N, C-alpha and C positions, 0 to 999 in steps of 0.2 A: 856624293851622297847617295846612299841606297834608298830605295823606296820601301816603306813599311806598310804592310797590309795584313789583314786578317785572312786566315786560310778558311774560306767559307765552307768548303766541303768537309774539312776535318772537323770544324765546329758542328756542322750538321750531324755528322756521324757520332760525335761525342754526345750530342743532345739525346740521341736515342739510346746510346750505350749506357749512359749514366742514369737515365730516368728511373725513378723509384728506388735507386740504391742509396740515396741520402735525402731524406725529407728536409735536411738542414741547409741544402744548397739554396741560395737566394734566387728565385725565378726572375727578379727584377735586374739581375746583373748578367750581362753577356747573353748567352744562350743556355737557359736552364741553370744559371749560376756559374758558367764557365766561359773563359775566353782563351783562345790559343792564338799564337801569332808567330810570325817570322819576319826578320828584318829585310830580307830581299829575296827576289824570285830565284836567284842563282846561289843562295846560301846552302851550305851543306848541313850545318847545325846551328842551333841557337841555345843559349843558356842564360837564365836570369841569375842574379846574385842577391839583390836586395830590393824590397818594395817599401815605398814611403808614401804616407798620406799627406796631401796638402791641406791647408786650412779651408779651402773652398770645396773639399771633398774629392778633387781630382787625384789621380794616382800616378806616381812615378815608379818605373821599374828599370834598374840598371842591369846591364848584362853585356853579352857579346855575341857576335855571329862569326862563323867560319864560312868563308866564301870560296867557291870553286876557283882555283887558279891563284888564290892569294895565300901567301905563306903564313902570315900571322893573323890571329883573330882581330876583329874590328869591334872595339868597345863603343857602347852607345847608351842613350837614355830614351825610354818610351814614356809618353804621357797618355793615360786613359781618362775618359770622362767618368762621371760618377756612376753611370750605368754600364761601364765596361767598354764602351765604344772607343775607338782610336780618336784622339783629339788632334785633328789635322791642322789646328792653329799653332801647334808646337813643333819646332824644328822644321824638317821637311817631311810633310805628310805624316807627322806624328812622332818622328824619331830625330833625336839630336845625336849625330854620329861625331865621335871624338877623333880628330885627325892626329895620328901618332907617327906620321911620316914613314909608315910601313914597318916600324920597329915593334917588337913584341911588347904588348901591354895588356893588362887585365884589370877590370874594375873590381872593386871590393865595396867600400863604404859609400853611402849616398846620404846627404842631409840637406836641409834648406835653412838659410839664414832668415832672420826676422823680416828682411826686406824682400823676400821671395826669391833671391838668387839661389842657384842650385850648386852644390858642391859634390864632386865625386872624387874618390881616392882609390889608390891601388898600387899596382906595380906598373910604372910608366917608364918604359925604356931603361929599366934597371934602377929607377929612382923612387925615393920616398916622396910621393907627390900628391898634390891636390889640383884639380881642374875646376873652373867655375864658369857657368853659363848664367845668362839672365833668365827671367821667368818664362821666356818663350823659347829657350834652348839654344840661343846664339851665344858664342864665346864672349866672355866678358873681358875685354882687353884691359880694363882697369885693375884687374886682379893680378897680383904677382907680376910675372913677366909675360905680358900679352895673354893672360888667362891661365897661366901655370905658375904654381909655386912648387919648386923642386929643390929644396935645400939638399946640399951634398953632405951626407952623413957618413956613408960608407960606399962600397962598390956595388952593393946588392941590397936594396931596401924596398919596403912596401908598407903603406898605410892600410891596415885591414879594416879599420872602423873609424867613424867620425862622430863627434858630438859638438853641438853648437850651443853656446850659452845665450842667455836673454840679451846680452850686449853684443852678440855677434861674433865673439871670439870662438876659435875653432880648436878643438882638441883632436889630434890625430894619433892613433895608437897602432903599432905594428911591430916590425922588426928591422934591424939593420946589421950589416956586415955579412959577407958572402958565405964564409965557411964556419962561422961561429956566431950564428944569429943571436941577437940580444934583445930583450924586451925594450922597446923604444916608444916614448911618448913625447910629442911635440905640441907646443901651444902657439897658435898663429893669431895675429891681429885680424880684424875683419877684412883688411885689404890683402891678406896673404903673406904678409911678412912675419917672420918669427918674432915672438914677443921677448925682448931681451930681459924683461923683469922675471921671466920664468926660468929658473935655474941658470941664470946669467946669459945663456946663449939660446934660449927657447926650447932646449931639448933635454929631456930626462932619460937616461939610460940606466936601467937596473943592472947592478953588478952581481946579482944573485948567481951563485955558482951552479948553474943548470946547463944541460945540453939542449941545443936547439930551442930557443926561447922566442915566443912571439905573443904579443897582445892580440886578441881578437875582438874585444869589446871595450868600449869606453863611455862614461857617463859623467855629466856634471851633477854634483849635489846641489841642493838649494843654497848651501852656505859657500858656494863657489869652489869647494874642494873637488878634486877630480879622482874618480875611481877607474882604474884600468885593470882588466882581467884577461888572462890567456892561459897558455899551457906550455909545458916543456917536457922533453924526454927525461925519464929518470936515469941518472948516472949509475945507479946501483942495481936496477931491476929492468931488464929489457921488455918485460911484460907489464910495466906500469907507466902511467902518465902522471905528471904533477900538475894539478890545477893551482894557478897562482893568481893573486890579486894584490894591488898596491893602491894606497891612497896618498895623494900629495896635496899640499895646500896650494893656494893661488900663485905662490912664488916657486913652486917646484920642489919644495922640501918634503920628505916623507913625513906623514902624519904619525907622531908617536902615540897617539890615542887609538890607533888602528892596528889590530893584530900584534905582531912582534916587530917593533921599530918600523911600523908602516906597512908591513907585509903579512900576507896570509898564504899558506900553502896546504894542499891536501893531496894525498896519494890516491889516485883513481886507478881504474882498470885499464887494460890494454886498449889503446886507441880511443879512450874517452877523452876527447879534446874539447875544451870549452868553446862553445859556439855562440852563446848569447848571455846577456846579463840584464837585470832590471832592478831598480831601486824603488822601494816602497815609500809611501808618504811618511812613514815613521822612521825612515833611514835604514831599515833592514835591506840586505842585499841578497838577491837571488842569482845563483850561478847555475847555468845550464850546460851539462856535458853528458847528455843522454839521461842521466839522473838530474835531479834538481836539489841543490844545496842552498840553505838559507843561513846567512850571517847576521848576527846582531850588528848594530850600527858601530860598535867598537871593534869589529873584525873577528869576533869569536863565533863559534858555531851555535846556532839557535836550536837548542834541543827540544823546544816546544813544537818544532815543525817536523812532520813526518816521523821517521824513526831515527833518533839521534841526529836530527837536522837534515835528513836526506829523504827524498821521495823518489821511488822508482816504480813506474807503472808497468804492469805485466798483463798480458791477455793470454792465458793458458801458457803454451810453450812458444808462442809466436815471438819473433824478434821485433822489438820496438825501439826505434831510434828517435829520441826527442831532441830537436836542435833549435827550437825558438820558443821564447816565453814573452808574454805581455801581461799587463795588469789592467783589470777592469777598475772603474771608478769605485766599485763597492768592495775592492780588495781581493776579489776572486782572481785566481791565476789561470791563464789560458796558455796551454803548451801545444805545439804542432810538431809533427815529424813524419816518420814513415814506418810502416809495418809490412811484414811479409805474410800476414794472415791469409789463409787459403780461401778463395772464392771460386766456385766452378765457372770456367769460361773467362775469368778475369786475368789480368796481368799478375806479376809476382810481387809488385810493390805498390802500396796504396797510401793515400793521405790519412793520417790519424790526428785527431784533435782531442785534447783532454782538458777538462776544467776542474780545478781544485778549489776548495774553500781556503780561508786564510791560514788554516792549520796543516794544509797539505793533504786533506782527505778528498777523495773523489766527490765531485758535486753531483748527487743523484738526480738533480733537476735537469741535467744536461745529458742528452744522448742516452746510451745504455750504461748505467752506472758511471756516468761522468765521461764517457768515451763515445766518439763517433768515428767510424772508419768508412772511407769512400773509395771504392774501386772505380776506376775510370775505364770501362770497357776492358779490352785486352791489352791496354797500354800499361807500362810501368811508370809510376810517378814518384819523383824524389823531391821533397820540399826543400826549399832554400831560405825562405824568408816569410815572416808573418807580421801583420800590423792590425790593430783594432781601430775601428771607427768610433766616434763618440757615442753612437747608438749600440756599441758592442758587437756589431757585425764583424766577422772575421775575414780578413783578406789574406790569402795564401798565394805565394808565388813558388813555382817549382819547375822541374824538368819533366816534360812529357816524352817518354822514349817509346818508339815503335820498333820492336824486334824485327818485324817484317821488312821495314825500310832501313833499319839500322841508322836512325836519325833522331836527334833531339829537337824538340820544340819548346817554346815558353808557354807555360800554363798559368793562368791566374784564375782563382776560384774565390767566390765569396759565400760564406756560410752565415746562417742566421744564428743568433745567440740562444734562441729557444725554439722548440718545435712549434710550427704554426698551429693555431686552434683548429680542431677538427681533422687534423692529419694523423694518420696511423702509420707506423713503420712497417716495413716489409714483413710479411708472415714468413718465418724461416722455411716452412715446408715447400714454398715455391721453388727454392734452390735445388730441391731434389729431382725436379723434372730434367730429364736428359733428352738430347736430340742426336740422331745419327741417320745416315752417314753424313759426314761433313768433311770434305767437299761432297756435294750431292749430284746425282744424275737426274732421275725423274721423280724421286720422292724424298721427303724429310719425315722421319718418324719420331713422334713424341711418346716418351714412356714415363711411368710413375705418376700419371695424372691422378690416380686414386689417393695419392698422398696428400692431395689438396682438397679440402672440404668445400671450397667455394666454386661457383661456376666461373669457368675460364673462357676467354676468347683470344683470338690471335689476329695479328695484322702483319703484312709483309710490305716493306718499303724498299725502294731502290736508293741509290746514293744521293739523289737529288731531293729526297724526302717525299717522293710521290708514292701514295699507297698503291700497291700492285693487286693485292687480294686480301681477304679476311674471312673469318668464320668463327663458329662456336666449337669448343672442344668438348665432345660429348661421349668419348670412348677412351679406353686405355688398353692397348696403344692407340694413338691417333696419327693419321697419315695426312700430310700436305703434299698436293701434286705440284712439282716443280718442272715438269718436262717441257713446259711452254716458255720457260725463262731463258734469256740469253746468258751466256757465260759472263759472270760478273760477281760482285759482292753485294749481298742483300742484308737487310736488317729485319730479323724476326722479333716481334714484340708479343709477349704473352701477358695478358691483363687479368686482374681479379677486381671485379667491380666493388665488392664489399670492402676490400682493404685498400682500394685506390693505389695500387702499385703495379709494377710491371717487372718482368724479367726480359732482358734484351740479349739477343744472340746474333752473332755475325755468321751468316750463311754464305758459303762459297759455292757457286753453281759452276760445274765443270763446263 
């Protein structure tokens, strides 16, 4: 079992790099709203897959680590406390590592049964499988075969997503068969055995004539019917993807009252793969594939939503990839993803969160016209999963990539649903300030100070968080002496008292 720990220095760096860039980050979570973590001291990369909120407010994150000298990735589950700290009562020092006997495995879905037991699914040694732990992360030997339920469906299978009913039954959706993947949905009893009352053998396989077919999301409706959605390649157009959904009853028969003979399909653009789904209280279904498409409860397109049933968010010409959706209790829709919007001194990919009203219009009470974008220093961030707390705080898990180190880390961020009272967002003119040279010898020069109408000050920190020097910026250009500094990386913070925000810059001293 590998030791799980927080990367304290990286968190410290992030706390300075992100300060003032998003007033929506929750200061009561992690460090300034952020947690970053790694599974082991000798790991090469870590990647999260899905984040889940427990009834007591604790947080589970499924994912994997790549360890130096180990051929295949090691899947595992992490548990965080409500404030983002590692919960060391879970597993070993906060992580439950899944033993796969050295064979290639990859986690996908994660969910929790009513009794608190934890289910994870994915690609386990080539199998369509589910693994279960108790509430403390120890393997549950009473589930399936010593903690594993691995029904043999084909030679190459995976469960991409899990749903759990109020009775504890488990719906697993994904694909089966090695060279001709097919939409596959299985229903398990709470103990991990296939339910023989579901399609006779517990498995529903769509015979839809499509190329490379996989479900990526599954949900139980309140009437016990199951909706599974995914995507497939278009057989006629190599630059199109088919978004596909099916609804079956509790016995595994296609629901004739949904779509066409229980099926719905929509031709989307190139590489627009279904990534998430949500079912509203009124039975309408939201399908997320970069765009958001809403269906009526009968499987027809809801033309009252967005434009002809579809919402696509744009910010000028910037690329926006929306891959997660959640529903607030008031019916508002929250979506999360990634954007390449340019920010000086920042990475090339950032977290974007969008909130819509029930008709698909941007919610102007949230962020900037319904949108918040959060650069994390000069790191690239790619969102993987999102979940809403009961108080509508937004938890996002994603990959934090450092181009300098060529490594991935797990990032968990928590956002506030509304801008805190008395907080103002960053004045855009602050971004016009430039610094050079960087790397520096004896001086750092700041220019375009006159673009900012407020009085500014500066603070210089080392990587331990110790303040090295500070001063008022009273000229344009302005010079900061660095000749007395050792060769290292420093954090320069430029502050505006009136707007209560900062600009943060990484300074390299030769």
